[in-house]
Each structure stands twice: as C-alpha cells, then as structure tokens.
Steps between C-alpha positions, in 0.01 A plus 500: 500500500339306213205737482729798525712378210198419289355847556815706440384541140208708626745777582637517145436842345213518257523691174462870569170650383505749215424785739615495861216562749525794732615430852324664793781753532497582127128564517533736799769701326281579198346851479154508655209650305409856599217519756156609383428872566199428721181300517357396166158657528372397160570128545189299407338281768634145517160340566135580450397359840644395835387138478779241516557339158465125458832324541568146374719296733687185393760303692853508361657158471829484686777375275724233645868597499699336219706198604803362323879486496568703186349844426304571180775742393724195455254240367294733283180336628229711667394455862144432383615196308217287645230763439169360380594133552355246739746410777411132485551486125837672534603249766419212265689656209804561721497142630474355148724737299721269286846658505727199545616487136553868415758715679339813355163403644665418831651848518167661413316289757744585779464868411123468515512335843754735654399842366320733740125474446166525676242223534197537273285792618201382698647156571412377851793485738488121500523485118780759497703289742427185298641676192812601691542144628463367145792719392717394793413134448590515132834662579568215742386246242749643250777488758526878545498477878695821564247722317216302659650558844553872432145544367358323806703718736386811315135397523527450876535132587335546839176618341355151464588133558515445123763771449695383803505146360661623178751702701586200715534258207713725279723591795561132569605440141745791506634423848369823656240368741612705803269797427180293448574297812560814706171645373317182596585555865297823493208360298486123556153477345663547156687171530453262205485210748649328801815399313575863415440607860734233636764578238499872580497439876812286469660762274437755776688279747195418713561126513268430797195663341572323171532165678175552691316600183636201309405265783145634494483462122618140540238427764216649297628362167472841339765430236577202275748246647762580237502867593510419870804278445668782311429755774626257765837480324512875451425564868726230647765401243726340762240233578496381138872482435570181305133449415420407139396792276135589472317404181537772237181709466318476167366855478630705794386850581775760562501438876541124460776559247676736740464261794659215302786734418534596867532139619766427237282301260479749215239425231619555140298775332520360148170309523321767703316811376724765348488732802697248706797545265572831672604310812773330296655832403636535852844372598336217694451318170780350296635668188316264263170558681556875485563492124196283430282726712635811328437347156147410598423852622681678217305297245172648628641852536495495881878544541748743350720316246811653658440286809507189281817614323666556836420143600612359164842664536550452874741207477614215277235235412496212743408235244361460148157452351178691557541832676880460512520503120318834494730638770811395308367636169403835650838533668686421175286749307541769767876449490499522119317833515754623752794419273357714220573224249241470223613145426458394864150650511400336171626166628322504838174671403318213322559252785389731778197617304384143435518415870337826608220460245427147621473639854251770390732785595535665159374848592691529831817394312435770239453762771832398655719474191345684201689825562832319530427302185428818307863612502629177344533455125382149429447319170266236365281300734647664810410846369144391419460347846642807674260723305198296603614506861521879479143509369395341831663778701371847590710641212309309234444813288874567469555140393218521246676778309786263415346163400739208494351364179273593213265204484126550552502378860776739609347795319163432663657484845681828437180667381311365802761636739445841342123465533434470126473128415250580227787634291662155481391164366326274752570139409302319775150519644647622826694777328191607307296514821770715660515732200121540515529601865741780402302616195400870502130417527533225761260550790399307812204261477159653554466365856833648603421833332179519703693418817750777423214743441378406849844582644594136575866530398641248749245236406570554130874448557431178690277377219766591246751283686260207474440571130874507433547162664218357291657652188842360586346153521375518143199735480600771251190717555570517874865586437401787273238622749745492792770697318253753362353556847837541669606756241165679525545559875858624457694180574694503174826379655327205665331406172827504308694307762228239537478448123879481459530250784225288352668486161853449632452254785141378465371327815139573412 
C-alpha cells in the first residue's frame, strides 16, 4: 500500500501538448492518397551495382528503468539526473550532504533522493546498486524510514541480501516486519543472520524449529552472549518471569531494539540514531516519548508537521518544563487563533515562538500557522514577529508585499522574498553575499559550470548543498556560489527559501 500511495502521483494528468497526436483510428479515417496510375518506368536505378554496402554495427546500451517514488512531472527533475557522474562519487556526496540546519536544503535533498531517475549510464550493476543503497541508507540516517521502506520495496528487496537487509531493518522500525519475515521463509539465504532467522521463525509460529535453531546457535557460539540471552527471553518468556532486566544495549541494531520491546524492556530512542524515533511514534510509546520523537523527526524534515501538531494538541500537558512547556504554549496559541481575537493572538505568539525557536522548529511552525496568522491584524512587535513567521512559510511572496516595518533589515528581507535583494540595502556581510547570489550576472563557479555542460545536474545540486552549508557557516563566497548555482539550474524557490531561513533563524 505504501508504494501504491507513493506512486499515485504518476497517474496525474500532464499538461496537454499544443497539438494532440493522432490516434490509430484518426489516422485510418484520413483520406488515402490516390494510387499511382501504373509502374513508374522512368524511375532511376537505386544502385549502381548489386554488391552489399558496408554497414557499421554498434551495440545499443540498454537503459535501466527509472526508479523513484515521485515522477519527474511532479519534481521537475529529469530521469537522467545522474548522467555523466561517477556512481561512487555520487554515493559519497549523498552520504555527506549537510542538510541538518536548513529546511530548504532538506526538502531539496529529499526530492533529489525520491524522484524517479536512472543510474549513471554505463555504471556496472554493482555500482548502480551501491548508489541505490547509499540513497536508502541516507533516508534511514535522516529518519525518513517510510520513504526508505517504500523505495526498497519498489527496487525489489529480494534481489540481493543488501536490499533485503534494508527492507528488514526499516520494517522493524515501523512495526511491519510480517512481510519480510514471510519472504524469508521462501529465500532463507537472504537472512541477515541467525538472530533474524530465529525471530522470523518465532513470528511464523514455528516454535520447535526456532528452539532447535537457537539451541544449535548456543552450542556453536554463533552469536554474542548478550544476543543469545535476548533471544532466550523472546523464545521462552515464561522461564524468565521475575528475572532482573537485561543490561540496556549501547548501540542496538533494529532487530535488537525490537526484541527488547517484545520482551517488555523497551529501550528509549532519544539517545539512539534518528531512525529509531519512528518506533516511538506508535501507540506503544508514551505520549511524551511520541512528542519528542515527532519533534526530532520534524526538525530534520522527515515527518509532516501536522503529525506533530496532532500530538501537541492531543490532551492536556501532564507536567511542566521541557517539552510540556511547548505543548502548553502551542495549545494556548492554537486556542487563541480559534477565538479570532487579535489580542489573544498577540499575547500568546511571543511565548510560543520563543519556545519553538529554541527547539529548532521554526519552519514547521510557520507552515502550520502562517496562513491563520495572516488574517489577524496585529500591532507593534507582534505584527513584526508574525510577518517574519510568514516569510518562513510557502506564502513568503505574499508576505513580502506588505512589510511589517521600513527599516533596512525588513526591506532587504522583503526584496529577497521577491527575488530582488539587490534593490535593497544589505547591511551585513551575509546579506551582501546573498544579494550577490541573486545579482543578474551571478553564475555558478567554473567547476560547476563545466559539470553542468557535461550533463551532471544531480552532482551539481549535491555540491551546491555543500556550498550552501559552508556559506551558512561564514564563507560568503560559497554562499554566493550556492545561491547562484541553484538559481541557474531553475531552483529559484529553493534559493529564496534557503536564504530567508538563513537570515531569519540562522543555524549555520
């Protein structure tokens, strides 16, 4: 169902061409040309001799089918995004792309990973799979386990042990391990290890086979003692009733994490890699754990902000301090918006914004509330704050046409949102670097221009993401180069959003 939902967009109608092509029936109904009156006797000979002409033969390279969750008609990126690039180099750039501090770069990066595309032409099958695995691994690293799972399923998780391992791990983190376990019964050679085999055998209800396998693994010492103890408790929980809890694992893999959950000794996900936070979104976790996990995933762009809002407003805060202060502030602000009172909104907005900003959730908050803020008539500091929040939303252009103030900083932000920061006064080095990136003559660096000439669009976008991060950390030349390159390849909206976010919330 996940793949089906992700691919529904493929069926969206494309823009109609300027001239509709003829169907087969239309073509048959056209008037046929009149037949020739007889043989054409004066036709010149087609060849001087009967010898067979020399024919050059060259093998046509078979193009791999494009793979991805979102069609190019939606993303605007071509299927030959990786054309001309080395698969190994692309894998490294994907693994290292620094997107943690820029929501705009996060959105661009997810689009790059999920759009339908082919591997680089001529890449060996092994390198093409390594590139696909690099994309899946980075999605998992960012906590986007649902897209990672869907991409793995679309690629065919039974094609190789490496793909099956990603399928198995992501399914464990989302609580949907039934399908991978069922598939393992048909192809046991794909198993990531003895622990996975025993786990799936127990899940299938074959207790005797699981017990025999575990006993053999014990006898041959094929697994570490800690994992054997864990499997013992999973296989025979009644024997260990009243036993002291097992030591908490330091860096569990998804199966170990899931086994601890199954024996009733759940491991908190807060100190584990981000992907484990998805397990806390399920009802098995407490409300506080669900909120913290949702905040963690929303911060990196791996979760829809509406899910976080739903958790924030689910019930009354259970305590005060930390996450509970954010919950209470969001609920008060949401209630104020619902009353339609400008005074109530002006009173609650500064407090909730301060807490949300400290949590690094500025842009998700703007996406949730900017439209509702727009209809309120606020004054003073509240109006200025609401305007800046609206600049962080998708409707930043509409906000830019009605600046909250007339000082140089506000006028520059408004001009930037409209794509013309050069028409305003830049008062900081960062603002000047941004204005240079939007100047009419701004162009990508020479190396990136050469890469674009070679058709390496995907690689250039990845390099631009790295340049933007460097620029955000205080390198004006890199900031200018990143923005100029993004605009040059048609990513104007991304360039504007990234620059606005950098100026409004920082985090470089």
